Phi, psi and omega in degrees: 000126181288157178299144178276131173050039179075007180279178180290157175290149178292156179295155179294150177262156186274322181077003179288146180296331182271012179240085188299146176282126179267317179250104183291322183299318183255002177064038184267119181277165179304320182300324178291323178294313180298317178300320178294318178296316178295336178273000174113000177282110187238014172224163177300320179298318179292325175296319177298314180300323183277331189229344188077006178286142172102358181213105179210194181301337181284345181090013176091034182295344178273356182302321175298324177293319177299317179296320178296319177296318177298313180302315179296314180299312181295324177296314180295320180293321181293326183269345180227068184295000000 
């Protein structure tokens, strides 16, 4: 998949059965989302920039799931700095 609007290419996906796909349109697995959050993506928009998750032909139906993952991640980081 070529970079969108001159941006970086999305990270590679693992394809492992134990790595669920979070964004079905773009085939983005949970591991890529977690990696992006650990790399500093802390909003849905930043997750899209880092992984392409959250914006596809479906219109972004996974965005609530992405936000829930972010909320959980930020909660864990706040309580375990």
